[in-house]
N, C-alpha and C positions, 0 to 999 in steps of 0.2 A: 504494500501498497503506500501513495506515498504522502511524503509528511509533509509541512501546510509548505513548509519551505521551496517545497519546489509548487508551487502555485501564488497565479499571477494576480495580480491585488490590483482593482481602478474606483482609487476612494472621490466617489464626487467632492471637487472643493469645498461650496460653500455646504456648516452646517455639520466639514470633520474635523477645527480647526485648523490644517491646511499644513505646509511642510514642515511650520515648524515646532508642530502639533503634537498632541504627547500619543494621539496613535497611530500619527506617521514616525514617529521618535522608535515605540516601541515594535512595531512590525517591520523595521531593518535593523535595529536588535538581533532583535528574530532572522532575520538572512530571507525574507518574505519580502518578492521585490512589487512594493509596492508603487504604481502611480497613480500623483493628482491629477487630476480633472480641474481645473479651474471657469464654475462658467459661471456668470454671471449671479446675481442677489433673487429667487423665487419669490422674488413678492411680489404677497400678495391683489391682484388687481393690475399690476405694467406685467402686459400679456407680451409687449416688444422682452421687455429683458428676458421669458422664460423665453420664446420663441426662438431669440438667440443664439441662448443657451443649450437645446435641444439643437437646434443647427450645429450647433460646433459639436456635441456629445452625436449625431447620427452621424456625421462625419465621423470624428477617430472612433468605434461603436463599426465602421464599414471603412474602414479604410483596411483592414484584413492580415495586420500586421500587427502581430503579437495582442494575441489580444486576451480579456483578461479570466480567469476563472472566477474571481466571482466582485462583481462593484458593485461597492458599502457605499449606501444611503445613510449618513447621517440626521438626523434631528430637519432644518429646510432641505439636505438635498435628500428626503425621501418622497420630496413634491416632483422628482425628476424623474427614482425611480414610479410612480407614480403617471407616469408622462410617456414614461416607455413602457412601457405595461399594456396601456390606449390607446399607444399609437399602432406597437406589434413591433418595436424594432427589434428586440431583445429574445431569447428567450434560455439561456444561462442562468443559472442560483442567485442570486440579490441579499445581500443582510443589511434589515434596517434595523440603525442602533441610535434609539429615544425618536425610532421617525414622524414627522409631523406624513399628513396627504396619508396616511393610512387606509381610507375609505377607499380610494379613487382606485390603491395598489391595489386593493384585497376583492376590492370589486370587477377591479379589468384583468383581474388574472382569468381567462377565460380556457386558459391554456397548459394550464399547469403545470406553471412555473414555478420550481421553490422559492418560496422566502424566507428566509430567517427575519423573523422578528424581539430585537435586545430589546423592553422594559422595565423602567425603573417606577414602581407601583404609585411612587411617589413625586410620581412626575407632571408638573402644574403645565405642561406644556400645548399637552394632550393624554391629557385623564388618562389612567391604564382601563375607567372603564368603558372607553368608547374605544382604547386599542384590542382588548376582548371581542369585542359584539362583531366588525369587523374585524378579524380573524376568521372570528364560523363562516363567513364569508366566503372561505376557499379553500379546499380541501386540500395545496401542496401550500399550504399555509400553517409555520409555526412559530410559537410563542415563548424566548422563556422570559420570566419575571424576575427580576431584580429585587430588593428593597434598598434604594437609592431613586437619586430626584434625578434626573433630565443630564446630568453631568455622567451621570455613569463610567466617572470613572472608578471604577470596580475593573472594569471590560480587561484593564491597564494594570491597572495594581497589585488583584489580586492573579497577571501573570492569566486569563482569559480568553481571551482576542484569540491568538493562536490557535486553539482549539476549537472557538463556532466557527470560528472558518473555513477550518477542519471538515464541523460537520453543516457546517452548507454547500460546502460542497456536494459536501457525500451523496446529500438530501436528492441529488437528481439519480442516485441508480435505486432509489430504494421506490418502492412496491406504493401505485397509489391505490389509497383507497379509494370505495366509492362511498361520495357525499353522506354522511351521517347521517340518518333522520330522526328529524330531530323530535325532541320525546318535550311536551311542554312541562315537564315534570321535570326535566333535568333545573338540576340549579344552576341560578343565573352568575355565580359566582366562574374565577375563572378559566380559558380555556381550556377543551383537551390538552394540550398541551402544557398547557403550566408546571413551571416547577420553579419554587422559591429558590432564590441565594439570598440569605443572610451569610452577612458576617462572624467567621467566626465557625461553619458549618464544618 
């Protein structure tokens, strides 16, 4: 089996902390090839910037060379992943960290593309209850919950991110389960896949 260091990662710039950020530094230390694509901020209502960003992202992904194994969208970078899915531009696994735009990601994912969401139960930007509801809409989405806020620093601090990238990549080899018939009696609490990570576990 390949280790995470054999994987190529493309990290969407806005929301990721950029090239000086802790995620990028961590991945470099781990020997994981990580390219950051600096796109315009996907500000709500600013369609022009988002379109420009999508043009740049599409060009990069259709260039045919050195294509990523996993694309990472963090925070507002999640909006770009939603656009990739709704425009059917990319079919490989994607990792969403404290993502915004989770609803578009899940509703647009009609082609069973593996999506792995890491989200804090104390996230104030996109509350966990909304993320859980979004993920129920998509049978190739998994949610890993953390006892943390929007910054989700635990991923780097507890050396979890490399393994999570690997897990995201491996999702494409799993059998797609038939959608679960929704039973009204099911508890409204967390998604099927929710795992809570607490400090000191």
